[in-house]
N, C-alpha and C positions, 0 to 999 in steps of 0.2 A: 760177868755183870755188866762189863762194858759191851760185849758183844749183843746181849739182849737189849740194851738200850740203844743201839745203833740199828738193830734189826726193827725194833718199835718204832723208830723213827723214820722208816722207810728204806735204810742204807742195804745195800745187798749183801748176802752173808758172806763171810770170808773165808777163806782156807785156813784152818787153825794149824799153828806150827808149821807154817809155809816155809819151805826149803828152796833158796834162791841159789840157782847155779849159774855160772858164767858159759857162754856158747860152747865151750869144750867140754862142758859138765861137771867142771870142777866146783866144789862148795864154795859159795859165797858167805851166805847167813841163813840162820834159823829165825825166823821172824813170828811174832805172836799172831799176827793177822796178814793174810795175803789177799789180794785181788790180782791175780796174774793176768785176766783177761785186760785189765786197764793199768798194769804196771803200776800198782801202788802196794805199797807195805805199810804197817803200823806196829809199833811195839807199845805195850801198857809198862809204863816204868813207875815203881815204887822207890822211894827214898834210901831202901835198905841197900842197894848196891853201891851208894856212895858213903853208907856208914856200916852197919853191922856185918855186910855180905863182903867187904873189900877181902881180897886175897891178901895172904900175910905179906906184909911190907908193902903193902900198895896204899897209896893216899888216895883222897876223893879226886885230886887233880889227875891221877892216873887213870882213875875210872872213867873220867869225862875225857881225857885223850882217846882212851881205847874207844868209847862209843862214838865220838866224833871221826874215828879212822874207819869206824865199821859202817858208819852211815854214808860216807865218801865212797866206800866201796860198793854199797847197794846202788848209789846214785849213778856210779860208774857203769852199771848195767843198764841205766835207762829206767830205773825205776824211782817214782815219786816216795817219800817217805814221811811219814808224821808220827807222831807220839802222844799217848794218851797218858793223863796222870789223875790221880785221885780227885782233884778238883772237877775233872771231866764227869767223873760221876755225880757231882752235884748239880752241873750244867750240861747233862748230855746233849741239848740242842745245839750248843755251840761246837762240841766235838763232831756231832754228826755233819753240820754246816760245813766244818773244815774238811772233812773227808769227803762229802760229795763234791766239794769245789775240785778236789784233786782227782776224783773219778771221772767228773763231767769233762775235766780238760785233758784227759786221756781217752775220751770216745764213750763214756758211760752214758745210756739215752733213757734210764730208768727214771 
């Protein structure tokens, strides 16, 4: 759904389930959306990963710390990172503008 909104608003189509690797070919992350030509990735986050989808013994704080470490790993590869959430589906124009700002800052000319 988010991808359709972004495309309808003029954003370039992403690579879905984009796998980011470091220069040595080691796995860094799998991302919901990737625009490798412009070194931008995005995730669509639901609230479940902080509540019902927590790993056994894990707290919401643990999940947040893990996601922040993952985001730092992505940024360490020179990629920009953004998140989409349910409220972005209600106002996709704001999400598209945020994405386009990142893409253009990294050379997108569309």
